C-alpha positions in Angstrom: 0.6 19.5 0.5 1.0 16.4 -1.6 -2.2 15.4 -3.4 -3.4 11.9 -2.5 -3.8 9.5 -5.4 -5.1 6.6 -3.4 -8.8 7.4 -4.0 -11.0 7.9 -7.1 -14.1 9.9 -7.5 -16.3 7.0 -6.3 -14.4 6.8 -3.0 -14.7 10.5 -2.5 -18.5 10.4 -3.2 -18.7 7.7 -0.6 -16.7 9.9 1.8 -19.3 12.6 1.4 -22.2 10.2 2.0 -20.6 8.6 5.1 -19.7 12.1 6.5 -23.3 13.1 6.2 -24.3 9.8 8.0 -21.8 10.7 10.8 -23.1 14.2 11.1 -26.7 13.0 11.4 -26.5 9.7 13.3 -23.3 9.9 15.3 -22.2 13.5 16.1 -25.3 14.6 18.0 -25.1 11.5 20.3 -21.5 10.7 20.8 -21.0 12.8 23.9 -24.0 11.0 25.6 -22.6 7.7 24.5 -19.3 8.6 26.2 -21.3 9.2 29.4 -23.1 5.8 29.3 -20.0 3.9 28.2 -21.3 2.4 24.9 -23.0 3.5 21.7 -26.7 2.8 21.2 -27.4 -0.4 19.3 -29.4 1.6 16.8 -26.3 3.1 15.2 -25.3 -0.4 14.2 -28.7 -1.1 12.6 -28.7 2.2 10.8 -25.2 1.6 9.4 -26.3 -1.8 8.2 -29.4 -0.4 6.5 -27.2 2.2 4.7 -24.7 -0.4 3.5 -21.9 0.9 5.7 -21.1 -2.5 7.3 -19.0 -5.3 5.8 -18.7 -3.3 2.5 -15.8 -5.4 1.3 -17.6 -8.7 1.7 -18.9 -10.3 -1.5 -22.5 -9.5 -2.5 -23.4 -13.2 -2.1 -22.8 -12.8 1.7 -24.6 -9.5 2.1 -21.7 -7.1 1.4 -21.1 -4.8 -1.5 -18.0 -6.4 -3.0 -16.2 -3.1 -2.5 -12.5 -2.6 -2.4 -10.8 -1.9 1.0 -10.4 1.7 0.2 -14.0 2.3 1.1 -13.3 1.0 4.5 -10.2 3.2 4.7 -12.3 6.2 3.9 -14.8 5.2 6.7 -11.9 4.8 9.2 -10.6 8.2 8.3 -14.0 9.9 8.6 -14.6 8.4 12.0 -11.2 9.5 13.2 -11.7 13.0 11.7 -14.8 13.5 13.7 -13.3 12.0 16.9 -16.0 9.3 16.9 -13.9 6.8 18.8 -16.8 4.8 20.2 -17.8 3.4 16.8 -16.5 -0.1 16.3 -17.4 -0.6 12.7 -13.8 -1.2 11.6 -13.2 -4.1 13.9 -16.6 -5.6 13.0 -16.3 -5.2 9.2 -12.5 -5.5 8.6 -11.3 -7.9 11.3 -14.2 -10.2 12.4 -15.9 -10.5 9.0 -12.6 -11.2 7.1 -11.8 -14.0 9.4 -15.0 -15.7 8.5 -14.6 -14.9 4.8 -11.0 -16.2 4.6 -11.2 -19.2 6.8 -14.8 -20.1 7.4 -16.7 -22.9 5.9 -19.4 -22.1 3.3 -22.1 -22.8 5.9 -20.4 -20.3 8.3 -20.1 -17.6 5.7 -23.8 -18.0 4.7 -24.9 -18.0 8.3 -23.0 -15.1 9.8 -21.8 -12.7 7.1 -25.2 -11.4 6.0 -26.2 -10.8 9.6 -22.9 -8.9 10.2 -23.5 -6.8 7.1 -27.1 -5.9 8.1 -26.2 -5.0 11.7 -28.4 -7.8 13.0 -25.3 -9.2 14.6 -22.4 -7.2 16.1 -19.0 -8.9 15.9 -16.0 -9.0 18.2 -12.8 -11.0 18.5 -11.5 -12.2 21.8 -7.7 -12.5 21.9 -6.5 -10.7 25.0 -6.7 -12.3 28.4 -5.8 -11.1 31.9 -2.4 -12.7 31.6 -2.0 -12.7 27.8 -2.0 -9.5 25.6 0.5 -9.0 22.8 1.9 -12.5 23.4 -0.9 -14.6 21.9 1.1 -17.8 22.5 0.3 -17.3 26.2 -3.5 -17.7 25.8 -4.9 -19.9 28.6 -8.5 -20.3 27.4 -9.1 -23.9 26.4 -11.6 -25.6 24.1 -11.3 -29.3 24.7 -12.9 -31.6 22.1 -15.7 -33.9 23.5 -16.8 -37.3 22.4 -19.7 -35.9 20.3 -17.3 -33.6 18.4 -18.2 -30.4 20.3 -15.8 -28.3 22.2 -15.9 -27.5 25.9 -14.8 -23.8 26.2 -13.4 -22.4 29.5 -11.6 -19.2 30.2 -11.9 -15.5 30.2 -11.0 -12.6 27.9 -10.6 -8.9 28.7 -10.3 -5.5 26.8 -12.7 -6.8 24.2 -13.9 -4.1 21.8 -17.6 -4.4 20.9 -17.8 -6.9 23.7 -20.9 -5.4 25.3 -23.0 -5.5 22.1 -21.4 -8.6 20.6 -23.7 -11.3 19.2 -20.8 -13.2 17.6 -17.3 -13.5 19.1 -14.3 -15.1 17.4 -12.7 -16.7 20.4 -9.0 -17.6 20.4 -8.6 -20.8 22.5 -6.2 -23.8 22.9 -7.7 -26.9 21.5 -4.4 -28.7 22.2 -2.9 -27.0 25.2 0.2 -29.2 25.1 1.1 -28.0 21.6 1.5 -24.3 22.5 0.8 -21.9 19.6 0.4 -24.9 17.3 -2.6 -26.0 19.4 -4.6 -22.8 18.9 -8.0 -22.7 17.2 -10.7 -20.1 16.5 -14.3 -20.7 17.6 -17.4 -18.9 16.7 -19.3 -18.2 20.0 -22.8 -16.7 19.9 -24.6 -14.6 22.5 -27.0 -16.9 24.4 -24.8 -20.0 24.4 -25.1 -21.4 28.0 -22.0 -20.6 30.0 -21.1 -17.5 27.9 -21.5 -14.3 29.8 -20.5 -10.7 29.3 -18.8 -9.0 32.3 -18.7 -5.4 33.3 -17.9 -2.6 30.8 -14.4 -1.5 31.5 -13.8 2.2 32.5 -10.9 3.5 30.4 -8.7 6.5 30.1 -10.1 7.2 26.7 -12.4 5.6 24.1 -15.1 6.1 26.6 -18.0 5.4 24.2 -16.4 2.2 23.0 -18.0 -0.8 24.7 -14.9 -2.6 25.9 -15.8 -5.5 28.1 -14.7 -8.7 29.9 -16.0 -12.0 28.5 -16.3 -15.2 30.5 -16.7 -18.8 29.3 -17.7 -21.5 31.8 -18.2 -24.9 30.3 -19.6 -23.5 27.1 -20.5 -26.3 24.7 -19.5 -25.0 21.3 -20.8 -27.2 18.4 -18.2 -28.7 16.0 -19.9 -26.6 13.3 -18.7 -23.5 15.1 -15.0 -24.3 14.8 -13.9 -21.6 12.3 -13.0 -23.3 9.1 -14.2 -26.7 10.3 -12.1 -29.7 11.2 -9.3 -28.9 8.7 -8.6 -25.7 10.7 -8.3 -27.2 14.1 -5.1 -26.1 15.7 -4.4 -23.7 12.9 -5.7 -20.6 14.6 -2.3 -19.1 15.3 -1.4 -19.2 11.6 -4.7 -17.4 10.8 -4.1 -14.7 13.4 -0.6 -14.0 12.0 -1.9 -13.8 8.5 -4.5 -11.1 9.4 -2.3 -9.0 11.7 -0.7 -6.8 9.0 -4.2 -5.5 8.0 -5.2 -5.0 11.6 -2.1 -3.0 12.3 -2.4 -0.9 9.2 -6.0 0.0 10.3 -4.5 1.3 13.5 -2.0 3.3 11.5 -4.6 4.7 9.2 -6.6 5.9 12.2 -3.5 7.4 13.8 -2.7 9.6 10.8 -6.3 10.7 10.3 -6.6 11.5 14.0 -3.4 13.5 14.0 -4.4 15.5 11.0 -7.8 16.3 12.7 -5.9 17.5 15.8 -3.8 19.8 13.7 -6.9 21.2 11.9 -8.7 21.9 15.2 -5.6 23.5 16.6 -5.0 25.7 13.6 -8.5 27.0 13.8 -8.2 27.6 17.6 -4.9 29.5 17.5 -6.2 31.9 14.9 -9.1 32.9 17.2 -7.5 32.7 20.6 -5.7 35.8 21.8 -2.8 36.1 24.3 -1.5 39.5 25.2 -3.7 41.1 22.6 -2.4 38.9 19.7 -3.7 35.7 18.2 -1.8 32.7 19.5 -1.0 31.9 15.8 1.0 35.1 15.5 3.7 33.7 17.8 6.7 32.1 16.1 6.6 29.1 18.5 3.1 28.3 17.6 3.7 28.6 13.8 6.9 26.5 14.0 5.4 23.8 16.2 2.4 23.4 13.8 4.7 23.4 10.8 6.8 20.6 12.3 3.7 18.6 13.2 2.2 19.0 9.8 5.4 18.0 8.1 5.6 14.8 10.1 2.0 13.9 9.5 2.4 14.6 5.8 5.3 12.2 5.7 3.4 9.6 7.7 0.4 9.9 5.4 2.5 9.3 2.2 3.9 6.2 3.9 0.5 4.9 5.0 -1.0 5.5 1.6 1.8 3.4 0.1 1.3 0.7 2.6 -2.4 0.7 1.7 -1.5 0.3 -2.0 0.7 -2.7 -1.0 -2.2 -4.2 1.0 -4.5 -3.8 -2.0 -2.1 -5.9 -4.1 -1.4 -8.4 -1.2 2.2 -7.2 -0.9 2.1 -5.7 2.6 4.5 -7.7 4.8 4.4 -8.0 8.6 7.5 -6.0 9.2 6.3 -3.0 7.2 2.9 -3.1 8.8 4.6 -3.2 12.2 6.7 -0.2 11.2 3.6 1.7 10.2 1.7 0.9 13.4 4.6 1.8 15.7 5.7 5.0 13.9 2.3 6.5 13.3 0.9 5.9 16.8 4.0 7.3 18.4 3.5 10.3 16.2 -0.2 10.5 17.0 0.6 10.8 20.7 3.2 13.4 20.0 0.8 15.5 17.9 -1.9 15.3 20.5 0.4 16.4 23.3 1.7 19.4 21.4 -1.8 20.4 20.3 -3.1 20.2 23.8 -0.3 22.5 24.9 -1.3 25.1 22.2 -4.9 25.0 23.5 -3.6 26.0 27.0 -6.0 25.4 29.8 -8.8 24.6 27.4 -6.8 21.7 26.1 -7.4 20.1 29.5 -11.2 20.5 29.4 -13.1 17.4 28.4 -15.6 19.4 26.3 -12.9 20.1 23.8 -12.3 17.5 21.0 -8.5 17.8 21.4 -8.8 16.7 25.0 -10.7 13.6 24.2 -8.5 12.8 21.3 -5.4 13.1 23.6 -7.0 10.5 25.9 -8.1 8.3 23.0 -4.6 8.2 21.4 -2.7 6.6 24.2 -4.1 3.1 23.7 -3.0 3.1 20.0 0.6 2.3 21.2 -0.7 -0.7 23.1 -3.4 -2.7 21.3 -2.8 -4.6 18.1 0.6 -5.5 19.7 2.5 -3.0 21.7 5.0 -0.7 19.9 7.8 -2.5 21.7 6.6 -5.8 20.1 6.4 -3.9 16.7 10.1 -3.0 17.1 10.9 -6.6 17.9 9.1 -7.7 14.7 11.0 -5.2 12.6 14.4 -6.1 14.2 13.8 -9.8 13.5 13.0 -9.0 9.9 16.4 -7.3 9.8 18.1 -10.5 11.0 18.6 -9.3 14.5 17.8 -10.9 17.8 16.1 -14.2 18.5 15.0 -16.4 15.7 
């Protein structure tokens, strides 16, 4: 296999430390969390206490000032273990960066240290019952009042970390008549009158991930909670577009790591499982199938590592990130399907990691923008289709 050059010895030392954390604080409990539909809040506090949240935030705001590769390592380790209920990535590498990049100094000082410590859990509320990949179709409104506050009304769905969330970056129309150009981002805290968390949604996979509905009924959001302050009113859509490449690359990173984990589980299984007196691994079909899958995952990993290098130097463009997201998640689902087949009847049993990974994989082609949208983005970058 091709040696990876992306990480240095410090990154690998961190990998060992975080893997031990996973073995102690996550692995023994994840199955129970799947049953209850959400992870225990304590796993957030423990991660914060160990410095595993918001690592890439500056030290002045409670982070470690680490490069993004530490977060990449964390994503890979969670995927390797099949710990799909843990929402650290969205919290640390989507919510926190929005505040860091666009927030006022007061907003950074107020929220980032609490996110880094685990005192607050963060979520971002984009999707609505009638608006998913098409963010221009958002119906939630935040109308400015005479005192400068915003009256927030609407609902959101499919919100990761929504059940635990103490702080939600809400996408809303502050100028509904202006379409996408009238979109803003508001910082909404748990406990604000009119803000309520709906039921936890029962999903095909990601069963330990606390995905919820959120409702906003005449929530009075102070002017100080408009992300970025007055200068960023109606600039929310631009902010969203700027951050999407990193969000989509995170999905791709997880896809490749999950696919590799599936192959590793399957290789171990087929060596032990016997059919007609022979290990399943002794059959040519088994060997060739796994060889093909490993080749494709190796190719994907090289591409994703290159994309990560581009991201680190601020050179990852939207089209390339879209290619990465669509290609790797399609591959992830293919790998899971083939590996389930090699497990035979046991591949259909929930107690096996491969079964849960198969269910978890399917949404990867949907969230972060559906793969059909990814192809549209790529085709437009090629000068094809609508402008």
